[in-house]
N, C-alpha and C positions, 0 to 999 in steps of 0.2 A: 527558555526553560532551564533551570537549574535544579541538579540533584545534590543532595547531601546526604551523610551517613543516615539511614533511616532505622529506627526500632521496628516499624511495620511498615508494610506496603501500602501507599494510598491506593484508593480503588475510583476510577473515573465514575463520577455519578452521571449516568446517561439514563433516559427514559425507558427503563425495562420494567416488567412485572415486578411487584415485591417478592413474588415467591420464585422468581428467577435471580434475584440478586445474590443468593449464596452461591448458585452455579457460577455466575458471571464473576463473582470474586475470587474462587478457586481457579478458574480458568486464567484469570489476569495475573494471579502468583506464578502459575505454570509457565504462562507466556514470557513473565518477566526473566524467570530462571533460563527458559529455553533459548531466548534471544541473547543471553549474555555471552554465547559462544560465538557470535556472529560479529563482523566488524561493524563500524559504527554508520555505516550506511544502511544497514538493515538491523538496528539494534532496538532496545524497547522503546527508546525516545521516537523512533520512527512509528512504532505502532501506536504510540499515544497520539502522534500527529494524525495518522490516519482515523483513528478513534474520533478525534476531534474534527477532522474534516466531514467525516460521516455524520455526526452530530449536526454541523452546521448546514450541510446540504439537507438533511432530513427536516429540520426546521423550515427550511424555506420551501420544500416540496410539499410539506403538509399545508404550507399556507397558500402556495400557488397552484396546488394540484391535489385539492383535498381528496378526490375520488379514488385516488391509488391508495391502497392500503398496504402497510408494511408490517411484517412480523419482527418488532423491534429487538426481541431477544436474539432472533436469527441474525439479523443485521449487525448487532453489535459484537456478538460472538464472532461473525465471520471477519468483521473488522480487526478483531483481537487476534485472530488466528491465522490471517491471511497469508503469512510467511512461514508458518509452521510447514515443515516438509518441502521448503524450497528446493528445487533441483540443484540450484546454483550452489548450495551448501551440502547437499546431502553426502553422507559418507558413503563411500564403496560397501555396497551390499546393504544398505539400510533400506528398509521396507517404508516406502513413504506413501504407497498408494492409498490406503486406508487410515493414516496418521491422525487424521483430524477426526475422523468418527471414533476411531478408538479411543482416542484422548478424551473426547466429550463423555462416552458411556463410562469411562473410568472415574470420571468426575460426577457421574450421577444424572447425566442428560438421557432424555428419552430416546428409543431409536429413531424415531420419527425426527426429531430436532437434529440428532447427530447427522442423519442423512442429509437433511436440508442444508445443514452448515457445511457440511463435506462437499455437496453439489456447488453451492456458492463459490467457496474458496478454490475449487478446482478450475473454476472458469473465470477468475480474477485477472489473471496475467495477460500482459500485453502479447506475450510470445502465443500463448494459447489461443487468443482471438484471431492473431495474425494467421495462424496455421488451420485453425477450425472456426471461421465466423458463423457458419451456419449452427453449429452446436451451442456457442455462445448466446446467439439470438434466441435459440429455443429455451435456453435456461432463462433469459432476460424476459421471455413472454411469461413464464411461470413462476419466477421468483424475481419481482422488481427490486428486491434488496441488492441483487448483484450490481445494477447500474449504479447505486449509491457507492457500494464498496470500491467498484472499478474506478469511479472518479475520484474517490478520497485518496486512493493509493496514486494515482497517476497525478493528481496535484501535489503530492510530495516529490514527485521525481522531477518538477519544473520549478520555476522561480529561484529565489535565493537558496533556498533549502536544497532544491533539486540540483542546482550547481555544485553545492557543498557535496551532496551525497555522490553524485557522478565521479569528482575527484577522490572522495575517499574510497569508492569501490575500486576505482582504478589502482590506486596505491595499494590497496589490500590484494587484490586479484591479480595485477599485472604490474610489479613494481619495477620490471626492466623496461616499461614503457615510458616515453618521457610524457609532460603534462598534456601536451597538445592532443594526446590521444583521448583524453576526457573531452575536449572541447569538439574532436571530429564525431563523438558519439552524440552530439546535439543533432547533425544531419541524420545520423543512422536511425535515431529514435525519438529523442526528445521532442524534436519540433513537430513531430506527428501527432503527439498526445492531445493537444488541445482540440484537434479535429476529431478526436474519436469520444470525447466527452458525451455521457447520454444524458444528464439531467440538465435543466436550464441553468441551475445554480452553478453546477460543475463547469459547464461552458463559461459563463461570465467571469469564474474564479480563474479558469485556465487562461482566458485572454489576457489577463492582467500579467500572470506569471509567464507566459510565453513571450511577452514584451521585455521582461527582466532578461530571459534567455538571449534575445537578439541582440540586447545592449550590452551584454557580457561580452557576447562573441564579437560585436564589432571593437569593443576596448580592447580585447585580446588580441585583436589582428592588429591593432595600432601599436600596442605595446611589445609584441613580439616580432615585428617585421625587422628584418636586419638591415642595416645601412651600408653594407657591402655584399658582393658577389662571392658565392662559394664556387671553387673549382677543384 
């Protein structure tokens, strides 16, 4: 994915109602600007990949499980906004509790839609699910869109892109740490993600990317093993 200087911002063409496309375009522009302050592990390209993963999973789920209905406007807005208000990047004193719904309302969304997206986004993160699995399960029951956005985001944390993002985040947030700190994060979190996928499509895609993580870790171990003892 290569970006050049643009005279206008392209808009992802995703399956939402025509009446919701102006809102989606407006939020896309907001997110493009908002994410410009983040490092490249959580930039607008990450957002586009998550939106793309969301679209891929949705198409497969529609074919394989047509009885489950998804609000595609809420789904794709959640994918666009899933990193807005991320606690890892919040400034001291910044109010992030209702940032998603406030943003949507200011761009013309209905209160109902704004609240749905706020709820989905609040429950996307790995950390939130580990801390509050019952709360996430409750939202999944009410809003099946969450399963797709969770899988889409977690897919971007594993595989080749996930490895690159892991090193990028480490360099940005922990520049004093050696590079192998990023590889240790595989055990801490990344190896766990494939087993947390909710959709069948997500599980299949994650299995392939998990193998990339394992292969990279093996090669890293071979290349970084010292040929001498340290005293």
